[in-house]
C-alpha positions as CSV (number, residue, x, y, z in Angstrom):
1,M,0.0,0.4,-0.2
2,K,0.9,3.6,-0.3
3,I,2.0,5.5,2.6
4,A,-0.4,7.7,3.8
5,F,1.6,11.2,4.6
6,K,-1.8,13.7,5.1
7,N,-2.0,12.9,8.4
8,I,2.1,13.8,9.5
9,S,2.2,15.5,13.1
10,Y,3.2,18.6,13.3
11,F,7.4,18.1,13.8
12,F,8.7,21.3,13.4
13,L,12.4,21.9,12.6
14,L,13.5,25.3,14.0
15,I,16.8,25.5,12.7
16,L,18.7,28.2,13.7
17,G,19.3,30.3,10.0
18,L,16.4,28.1,8.0
19,N,15.6,31.2,5.9
20,M,19.3,30.8,5.1
21,A,19.3,27.7,3.9
22,L,20.5,25.4,7.0
23,T,24.2,26.5,5.8
24,S,24.9,29.8,8.0
25,C,25.1,27.3,10.8
26,T,23.3,24.3,12.1
27,N,21.4,24.3,15.2
28,D,19.2,21.2,14.1
29,L,16.6,21.7,16.2
30,E,17.5,23.0,19.8
31,V,16.0,26.3,19.9
32,T,13.2,27.8,22.4
33,P,9.9,27.4,20.6
34,K,7.7,30.5,19.8
35,D,4.2,29.2,20.2
36,D,2.6,26.7,22.1
37,D,2.0,24.9,18.7
38,E,5.9,24.2,18.3
39,F,7.7,21.7,20.5
40,L,11.3,21.1,21.2
41,S,12.4,17.8,19.9
42,E,12.6,16.0,23.2
43,T,9.0,16.4,23.6
44,F,7.7,15.3,20.0
45,F,9.4,12.3,20.8
46,E,7.9,10.7,24.0
47,N,4.8,9.6,21.9
48,P,5.8,6.1,20.6
49,E,4.1,7.0,17.2
50,S,6.6,10.0,16.3
51,Y,9.1,7.8,15.1
52,K,7.5,6.3,12.2
53,Q,5.9,10.0,11.5
54,V,9.6,11.5,11.3
55,L,10.1,8.9,8.5
56,A,6.9,9.5,6.7
57,K,8.6,13.6,7.0
58,L,11.5,12.8,5.3
59,Y,9.7,10.3,2.5
60,A,7.2,13.7,2.2
61,G,9.6,15.7,1.9
62,L,10.4,14.3,-1.7
63,Y,7.4,15.4,-2.8
64,V,5.8,18.4,-1.0
65,G,7.2,21.3,0.5
66,G,5.6,20.9,3.7
67,N,3.4,19.8,6.4
68,D,0.4,20.5,4.8
69,G,1.3,20.7,1.0
70,D,1.7,24.0,-0.5
71,G,0.9,25.7,2.5
72,S,2.9,26.1,5.5
73,A,6.6,25.6,3.5
74,D,9.5,23.8,5.4
75,I,12.1,26.2,3.8
76,A,11.7,30.1,4.7
77,G,11.7,32.3,2.0
78,I,10.5,29.9,-1.1
79,G,6.7,28.8,-1.3
80,G,5.8,25.1,-1.1
81,D,4.9,24.6,-3.9
82,F,8.1,25.8,-5.3
83,S,10.5,24.1,-2.9
84,S,8.8,20.2,-3.7
85,Y,12.1,17.8,-3.3
86,L,11.0,16.0,-7.0
87,R,10.1,19.5,-8.5
88,L,13.4,21.2,-8.0
89,L,15.2,18.2,-9.1
90,F,13.3,17.8,-12.3
91,V,13.7,21.8,-12.7
92,V,17.7,21.2,-12.4
93,Q,18.1,18.1,-14.1
94,E,16.0,18.7,-17.4
95,F,15.2,22.8,-17.9
96,P,19.1,22.9,-19.1
97,T,19.3,19.8,-21.3
98,D,17.5,18.6,-24.7
99,E,14.8,17.0,-22.8
100,A,12.7,19.9,-21.3
101,I,12.1,23.6,-22.2
102,I,9.4,25.7,-19.7
103,A,7.8,28.7,-20.7
104,W,7.7,30.5,-17.7
105,A,9.4,33.5,-16.7
106,D,9.3,33.2,-13.0
107,G,12.3,35.2,-12.0
108,T,15.5,33.4,-12.9
109,L,13.6,30.2,-14.3
110,P,14.8,31.3,-17.6
111,T,18.4,31.1,-17.3
112,L,18.0,27.4,-17.1
113,N,16.5,27.0,-19.9
114,T,19.6,28.6,-21.7
115,Q,22.4,27.3,-19.0
116,N,23.1,31.3,-18.3
117,W,22.2,30.8,-14.7
118,S,24.1,32.5,-11.6
119,P,24.8,32.5,-8.3
120,A,21.7,34.5,-7.6
121,N,19.3,31.6,-8.7
122,E,16.7,31.5,-6.4
123,F,15.9,27.1,-8.2
124,L,19.4,26.7,-7.0
125,A,19.0,28.1,-4.2
126,G,15.8,26.1,-3.0
127,T,17.5,23.0,-4.4
128,F,20.7,23.2,-1.8
129,S,18.2,24.3,0.4
130,R,15.9,21.7,0.1
131,A,18.5,18.6,0.2
132,F,20.3,20.1,3.1
133,Y,16.6,20.3,4.8
134,Q,16.5,17.0,4.6
135,I,20.0,16.1,5.6
136,S,18.7,18.0,9.2
137,V,16.0,16.2,9.4
138,A,17.4,13.0,9.3
139,N,20.2,14.0,11.6
140,E,18.3,15.2,14.4
141,F,16.2,11.8,14.0
142,L,19.2,10.0,14.1
143,R,20.1,11.8,17.6
144,Q,17.0,11.1,18.8
145,T,16.4,7.7,18.2
146,T,20.2,6.4,19.6
147,D,19.7,3.2,22.2
148,E,20.5,5.0,25.2
149,K,17.5,8.0,24.2
150,L,15.4,5.0,23.6
151,N,16.0,3.4,26.7
152,S,15.5,6.3,28.8
153,R,12.0,6.8,27.2
154,G,11.1,3.0,28.0
155,V,10.2,1.9,24.2
156,D,9.6,-1.8,23.8
157,A,12.3,-3.9,22.1
158,S,9.8,-4.4,19.0
159,L,9.4,-0.6,18.7
160,K,13.6,-0.3,18.8
161,A,13.8,-2.8,16.0
162,E,11.5,-1.2,14.1
163,I,13.3,2.2,14.8
164,A,16.8,0.2,13.5
165,T,15.1,-0.1,10.2
166,F,13.9,3.4,10.2
167,R,17.6,4.9,11.5
168,A,18.3,3.2,7.9
169,E,16.0,5.0,5.7
170,A,17.1,7.9,7.2
171,R,20.9,7.2,6.5
172,F,19.6,6.4,2.7
173,L,17.6,9.2,2.5
174,R,20.4,11.9,4.0
175,A,22.8,10.4,1.3
176,F,20.3,10.4,-1.4
177,S,20.3,14.5,-0.6
178,Y,24.2,14.3,0.2
179,Y,24.7,12.6,-3.6
180,N,22.3,15.3,-5.2
181,L,24.6,18.1,-3.5
182,M,27.6,16.7,-5.0
183,D,26.4,15.6,-8.4
184,L,25.1,19.9,-8.4
185,F,27.0,21.8,-6.6
186,G,30.6,19.8,-6.3
187,N,32.0,20.6,-3.1
188,V,29.9,21.0,-0.1
189,P,29.5,20.5,3.8
190,I,29.5,17.6,5.6
191,T,26.8,17.5,8.9
192,T,26.0,14.3,10.8
193,E,24.1,13.1,13.6
194,N,27.5,13.6,15.7
195,D,28.3,17.1,14.9
196,P,27.5,19.9,17.9
197,V,24.1,21.1,18.2
198,G,24.2,24.8,18.2
199,F,25.6,27.5,16.3
200,F,28.8,26.7,14.1
201,Y,29.7,26.8,10.2
202,P,30.1,23.4,8.5
203,E,32.9,22.8,6.7
204,Q,32.7,22.5,3.6
205,K,34.3,19.2,2.0
206,T,35.7,18.1,-1.4
207,R,34.1,16.4,-4.1
208,A,35.8,13.2,-3.9
209,E,35.3,13.7,0.3
210,V,31.6,13.9,-0.4
211,F,32.2,11.1,-2.5
212,A,34.2,8.5,0.0
213,F,31.4,9.3,2.6
214,I,28.3,8.5,0.5
215,E,30.0,5.6,-0.7
216,S,31.3,4.3,3.3
217,E,27.4,5.0,4.5
218,L,26.0,3.0,1.4
219,K,28.2,0.1,1.6
220,D,27.3,0.2,5.7
221,L,23.6,0.5,5.1
222,D,23.5,-2.9,3.7
223,N,24.2,-4.1,7.1
224,S,20.8,-2.4,8.6
225,L,18.3,-1.8,5.7
226,A,15.7,-4.2,5.3
227,A,16.3,-7.1,2.8
228,S,15.3,-6.6,-0.8
229,R,11.4,-6.2,-1.4
230,T,10.4,-7.0,2.1
231,N,9.6,-3.4,2.7
232,E,6.7,-1.2,2.6
233,Y,5.9,-0.1,-1.4
234,G,7.2,3.7,-1.6
235,R,9.6,2.6,1.5
236,V,13.8,1.8,0.4
237,D,15.7,-1.4,1.4
238,K,18.8,-2.5,0.0
239,T,18.5,-2.4,-3.3
240,A,17.9,1.2,-3.4
241,A,21.1,1.6,-1.5
242,K,22.8,-0.5,-4.2
243,F,21.4,1.6,-6.9
244,L,22.8,4.6,-5.4
245,L,26.7,2.6,-5.5
246,A,26.4,2.3,-8.6
247,Q,25.3,5.7,-9.7
248,I,28.0,6.9,-8.0
249,Y,30.8,4.5,-9.4
250,L,29.0,5.2,-13.1
251,N,29.8,8.8,-12.4
252,S,33.4,8.5,-10.4
253,K,35.3,10.1,-13.0
254,V,33.3,13.0,-12.6
255,Y,33.4,12.9,-8.8
256,T,36.4,11.8,-7.9
257,G,38.9,11.9,-11.1
258,T,39.2,8.0,-10.9
259,E,37.2,5.6,-13.0
260,R,35.1,2.7,-11.2
261,F,32.9,1.2,-14.1
262,N,34.2,-2.1,-13.1
263,E,32.8,-1.7,-9.7
264,A,29.5,-0.3,-11.2
265,G,28.9,-3.0,-13.8
266,T,29.6,-5.4,-10.8
267,V,26.7,-3.8,-8.8
268,C,24.3,-3.7,-11.2
269,A,25.1,-7.2,-11.8
270,D,24.2,-8.2,-8.1
271,I,21.0,-6.0,-8.4
272,I,20.0,-8.0,-11.3
273,N,20.5,-11.6,-10.6
274,N,20.4,-11.4,-6.5
275,S,17.7,-8.5,-6.1
276,G,14.5,-9.6,-6.5
277,Y,12.8,-6.9,-8.9
278,T,12.0,-8.1,-11.9
279,F,11.7,-6.2,-15.6
280,A,8.2,-5.0,-16.0
281,N,6.7,-6.9,-19.2
282,V,4.1,-4.9,-19.4
283,P,3.3,-1.9,-22.3
284,Y,5.4,1.1,-21.4
285,R,3.1,3.2,-21.0
286,Y,1.9,1.4,-17.6
287,L,5.1,2.4,-16.1
288,F,4.0,6.2,-15.9
289,S,0.0,5.4,-15.6
290,A,-1.6,6.2,-12.1
291,D,-1.8,2.8,-11.1
292,N,2.0,2.1,-11.5
293,N,2.4,0.7,-7.9
294,T,-0.4,-1.9,-8.5
295,N,0.0,-2.6,-12.6
296,G,3.0,-4.4,-13.0
297,A,4.8,-1.8,-13.2
298,Q,6.1,-2.0,-9.4
299,N,8.1,-5.1,-10.4
300,E,10.9,-2.9,-11.6
301,F,10.8,0.4,-9.4
302,I,13.3,0.4,-6.6
303,F,12.6,3.7,-5.8
304,P,9.6,5.3,-6.2
305,I,8.5,8.9,-5.0
306,V,4.7,8.2,-4.3
307,S,2.0,10.0,-5.4
308,D,-1.9,10.0,-3.8
309,G,-4.1,12.0,-5.1
310,N,-6.4,11.8,-1.8
311,A,-3.5,11.5,0.7
312,I,-1.3,14.0,-0.4
313,R,-2.7,17.4,-1.5
314,A,0.2,19.0,-2.7
315,T,-1.0,21.2,-6.1
316,G,2.3,22.2,-6.9
317,G,4.4,19.8,-6.1
318,G,6.1,16.6,-7.2
319,M,4.1,15.0,-10.0
320,S,1.5,17.5,-9.8
321,F,4.0,19.9,-11.4
322,I,5.1,17.6,-13.9
323,L,1.5,16.7,-15.3
324,H,0.1,20.0,-14.8
325,A,2.6,22.0,-16.3
326,S,3.1,19.8,-19.3
327,I,-0.5,20.1,-20.7
328,G,-1.3,23.3,-22.9
329,G,-2.0,24.6,-26.0
330,S,-4.9,22.1,-27.8
331,M,-4.2,19.3,-25.6
332,D,-7.5,18.3,-23.5
333,A,-6.5,17.6,-19.8
334,A,-9.1,15.5,-19.0
335,S,-8.0,13.1,-21.5
336,R,-4.7,13.5,-19.4
337,G,-6.6,12.3,-16.1
338,M,-6.2,16.4,-14.9
339,D,-8.2,18.9,-14.1
340,G,-6.7,21.7,-16.5
341,G,-3.2,22.3,-18.0
342,W,-0.4,25.3,-17.4
343,Q,0.7,26.0,-20.6
344,G,4.6,25.2,-19.3
345,I,6.8,22.3,-19.9
346,R,7.5,20.6,-23.5
347,T,10.4,19.0,-25.2
348,R,12.9,20.2,-27.5
349,K,13.4,18.9,-31.1
350,E,16.8,17.4,-30.3
351,L,14.7,14.5,-28.1
352,V,12.4,14.4,-30.4
353,Q,14.4,13.1,-32.9
354,L,15.8,10.7,-31.2
355,F,13.0,8.2,-32.1
356,P,12.1,6.8,-35.5
357,D,8.7,9.4,-35.4
358,A,7.0,11.5,-33.4
359,T,3.8,9.1,-33.1
360,A,5.3,6.4,-31.0
361,T,4.8,3.8,-33.7
362,A,8.3,2.5,-34.2
363,D,9.1,3.2,-30.2
364,K,6.2,3.3,-28.5
365,R,8.2,5.1,-25.7
366,G,8.5,8.3,-28.3
367,T,5.4,9.4,-26.9
368,F,4.7,13.0,-28.0
369,Y,1.6,15.5,-28.7
370,T,2.2,17.5,-31.7
371,D,-1.7,18.5,-32.9
372,G,-1.0,22.6,-33.0
373,Q,2.4,22.2,-31.8
374,T,5.9,23.3,-33.7
375,L,8.9,20.8,-33.6
376,D,11.0,24.1,-33.5
377,I,11.1,26.5,-30.7
378,A,11.3,30.4,-32.3
379,N,9.6,31.5,-28.9
380,V,10.7,29.4,-25.7
381,G,7.3,31.4,-23.8
382,T,4.9,30.2,-26.4
383,F,3.8,26.2,-25.2
384,T,2.8,25.2,-28.4
385,N,6.7,26.0,-29.7
386,G,8.3,22.7,-29.2
387,Y,6.0,19.4,-29.2
388,A,4.3,18.3,-25.8
389,V,5.2,15.2,-24.0
390,T,2.7,12.9,-23.0
391,K,4.4,10.1,-20.9
392,Y,3.2,10.5,-17.4
393,I,-0.8,10.2,-17.2
394,N,-3.0,10.2,-14.3
395,K,-5.6,7.4,-15.8
396,K,-5.1,3.7,-14.7
397,A,-3.5,1.8,-17.3
398,D,-7.4,0.1,-18.4
399,G,-8.0,4.1,-19.1
400,S,-10.1,4.6,-15.8
401,A,-9.8,7.6,-13.7
402,A,-7.7,8.0,-10.8
403,Q,-9.0,9.4,-7.3
404,R,-9.4,12.8,-8.7
405,N,-8.4,14.8,-11.3
406,D,-6.5,18.3,-9.1
407,I,-4.2,15.9,-7.4
408,P,-2.2,12.8,-9.7
409,D,-2.0,9.2,-8.3
410,T,0.8,8.6,-10.7
411,D,4.1,7.7,-8.9
412,F,7.1,9.1,-10.3
413,P,10.0,5.9,-10.7
414,M,13.3,7.9,-9.3
415,Y,14.8,4.4,-9.7
416,R,13.9,1.6,-11.5
417,L,15.6,-1.7,-13.5
418,S,15.4,-0.7,-16.5
419,D,17.9,2.1,-15.3
420,V,20.2,-0.1,-14.3
421,Y,20.5,-2.5,-17.3
422,L,21.5,0.3,-19.1
423,M,23.9,1.6,-16.5
424,Y,25.4,-2.1,-16.8
425,A,25.8,-2.1,-20.3
426,E,27.2,1.5,-20.3
427,A,29.9,0.0,-17.6
428,T,30.3,-3.1,-20.1
429,V,31.1,-0.6,-22.6
430,R,33.2,1.6,-21.2
431,G,35.1,-1.7,-20.2
432,A,34.2,-3.3,-17.2
433,S,35.9,-6.7,-16.8
434,S,32.9,-7.4,-14.5
435,G,29.9,-7.1,-17.5
436,N,29.8,-8.8,-20.5
437,I,28.8,-7.3,-24.5
438,A,26.3,-10.4,-25.2
439,T,24.2,-10.1,-21.6
440,A,24.5,-6.3,-22.1
441,V,22.9,-6.5,-25.4
442,G,20.3,-8.4,-24.0
443,Y,19.3,-6.1,-21.6
444,I,18.9,-3.6,-24.1
445,N,16.7,-5.3,-26.4
446,Q,14.3,-6.1,-23.3
447,L,14.0,-2.3,-23.2
448,R,13.5,-2.3,-26.8
449,D,11.2,-5.2,-27.4
450,R,8.9,-3.6,-24.6
451,A,8.9,-0.6,-27.0
452,D,8.0,-2.6,-29.9
453,A,11.5,-0.8,-30.9
454,A,13.8,-2.7,-33.4
455,S,16.5,-5.1,-31.9
456,I,20.0,-4.2,-32.3
457,S,23.4,-6.1,-32.3
458,A,27.0,-6.1,-30.8
459,S,28.0,-3.8,-32.7
460,D,25.7,-1.1,-32.3
461,L,26.0,-1.2,-28.7
462,T,28.3,2.1,-28.6
463,L,28.7,4.7,-25.8
464,D,26.5,6.8,-28.4
465,F,23.9,4.9,-28.7
466,I,23.8,4.4,-24.8
467,L,23.2,8.0,-24.5
468,D,20.7,8.0,-26.6
469,E,19.0,5.0,-25.3
470,R,19.1,6.6,-22.1
471,G,17.4,9.7,-23.6
472,R,14.9,7.4,-25.4
473,E,13.8,5.1,-22.1
474,L,14.9,7.8,-19.2
475,F,13.6,11.2,-20.3
476,W,11.6,13.5,-17.7
477,E,13.1,10.9,-14.9
478,C,16.1,13.6,-13.4
479,H,18.8,11.7,-14.9
480,R,19.7,13.9,-18.0
481,R,21.9,16.7,-17.3
482,T,24.0,14.0,-15.0
483,D,23.9,11.6,-18.1
484,L,24.7,14.5,-20.5
485,I,28.1,15.4,-17.5
486,R,29.6,11.5,-17.9
487,F,29.3,11.7,-21.5
488,G,30.9,14.9,-22.0
489,K,28.2,16.8,-23.7
490,F,26.2,19.0,-21.4
491,T,28.1,22.0,-21.9
492,G,30.9,23.1,-25.0
493,G,30.0,22.6,-28.4
494,S,30.2,19.2,-29.0
495,K,26.3,18.4,-28.6
496,I,23.9,21.5,-29.1
497,W,20.2,21.8,-29.2
498,Q,17.7,24.7,-29.4
499,W,18.4,27.4,-27.1
500,K,21.5,25.8,-25.3
501,G,23.4,29.4,-24.6
502,G,20.4,31.3,-25.1
503,T,20.1,31.7,-28.7
504,A,17.7,29.7,-31.0
505,N,19.6,27.6,-32.8
506,G,22.1,26.8,-29.6
507,S,25.3,27.4,-28.9
508,A,28.6,26.5,-27.1
509,T,28.7,26.6,-23.4
510,E,30.9,27.8,-20.6
511,S,32.4,24.2,-19.2
512,Y,32.4,25.5,-15.8
513,R,28.4,24.8,-16.0
514,D,29.2,21.5,-15.5
515,L,29.1,22.5,-11.9
516,M,26.5,24.6,-10.7
517,P,27.0,27.6,-8.7
518,I,27.2,27.6,-4.9
519,P,23.5,30.1,-4.2
520,S,24.6,33.7,-3.2
521,R,22.2,33.5,-0.4
522,I,24.4,30.4,0.8
523,I,27.4,31.8,0.7
524,Q,26.0,35.2,2.3
525,A,24.7,32.6,5.5
526,N,28.0,30.9,5.6
527,P,31.1,33.2,4.4
528,T,33.5,30.0,4.7
529,L,32.2,28.1,1.8
530,E,34.1,29.1,-1.4
531,Q,32.7,29.6,-4.6
532,N,33.0,26.8,-7.6
533,T,35.7,28.3,-10.7
534,G,34.1,30.6,-13.2
535,Y,31.0,32.2,-11.2
536,V,31.2,35.0,-9.3
537,N,28.6,35.6,-6.0
């Protein structure tokens, strides 16, 4: 069943410097409450139900921006709708690439379309803030769930055993946030439950040091996370940690300067052969339908971000943003299971051109809406410039209605087994001794067979093909920026797409933009932080 976040108790995270995105200092909760509705952490944890409520808060933070959806925001200075983790990841992973573009002119949002952002970009500040907010929640949860703390509260043995699993999940979600910070911003501070509570400037670590911390955590979590496929749907297990481990190994050259493709291939093979997750032998569209938690797609979902139209009331967060914003022009919102469209997100022609046609005929994954839309984007602010994308839908696989039409039920597949197939193939092509080309070809052909696309042979399995195939299989799943950087195609002029660099036909961009800038407001809050090369505060 889906986790219900609707009734999460108010776990007030009164972190000093919250409006400075948690980096001016960490006070991680030990401050005096302002009124009777705000509670000290110690008081909150006297209730045995509090432990799962805080875990639910951590998971909910992936989708919503505050305790009541879009309303009361976790992070001061950015609205609850804009501060949803999934929404922010979509903004920073998709808009700067060939996969998506947005018509809106909110603040500095247009600069993400063109790779012309600066440290003043509020969406980058929101992403940085959300990740560190999640880390701070996890840290305090870990402080409050030590054996000493639990014994002092008289927590019984059965609950203590359950809390041990909760702690492992909190550590994974913390590692997930550190991964995103490392991937996007490079050198960032590391704080854990072992750091002092009170005013201090957390020390900025090198990207390689952050990598080492994440790797160590993920390896250790194999001892404490739930066994593969034994946890509630929507909660992580050992395989999620292995997926993230494979992901950092695949990108190790970018993060540390050292290739670790062999380790990536080994971990991927372990997931494929031993995890119990299986390739979803259902039509590709089932993976992105409102019942993708029950229609067979869930068999390959290693880490879904759960949506629920009734339980998770967030109009502007998560999948509600992705679905609403991708409807416009002559599109019938009701046919998408939604109550309307926001005329925002569509794709660029370079993604369309990865497919043999724009009608999902020779490859069922190429799902575009073209009626009244132009392939070329002459005006970024006009929704009908650029094909719309119909990958996600708020209807069940059989066409029946979801629970509601204002907030979707469609879960977001953050990690799925198909991506493991692609990572294994890439690691193998890059020379991993743990891989086998024939096996890799077989995995790729499973993806293509499901999509009714033509099979490939070993001679087709090149790095250029894999990058394109990742686009075909995983577009709009928050991977593209990271993928393009790993392949050396994100900045520079080796791969050009419309409006890259701010010109209609696209132009080369500066290589330093492979890293996002540390946001200005973050450096103002913590003046010990050094800005990334190329950016001026």
